C-alpha positions, 0 to 999 in steps of 0.5 A: 211556844208563847201564844196570844190569841185575840177574840171579839172582832166582828161587824159593828154599826158607827157609834156602836161597841165591840170588846176585844179579848187577848188571852195568853197561853204557855206565860203569864200576862202579869210579867208584861206590858200589853198593847193594843195595835191596829192595821187598816189596808194600806196603812202602818201598823199604829198603837192603839192603846197599852197597860203597863205592868209596873203601875197599871198605868194605861195609855192610848192614841189621840184617835181613840182616847175617851172612846176606847178602855184597856183593862186586864184580869190577871185571874183569867190571864186576859187584857180586854180592849173596850171600844165605844163610839165606833167610827169607820175610821177604826175598821182594821186588823187589831192585834195584842202584843206583849213586851217587857221593855216599855215606857210612857213615852214609847209604848206605841213603838210596834218594835218593842214588843216581843210576842204578837197575836194573829189579829182580829178584824174590826169592821165598822160599817152601816 
């Protein structure tokens, strides 16, 4: 059974940093585009970032551009989301997801992703 497991969430102060990890088991991330999504209470799930398998290109939502960085370590079968300059609006459950079907114009569409992790809570508060 394919599994994605997120970790690294927690409580951070405004302006602080967290690094989320997305580890895969029973499949190799090398063959998948990996996205990070988040969902705050009462809001729809939104795409945060994505890293492409074909050329390593990265994509970001406007709300996190310049603050978040996505990266992958194929040797560890893990994708990371480094989150800096955190804001209270970043508070949400963060999910990683995997898909073969993605392009630069639709990476943020959650329905394209086939496998999902269970999520990790990120809370930004003083």
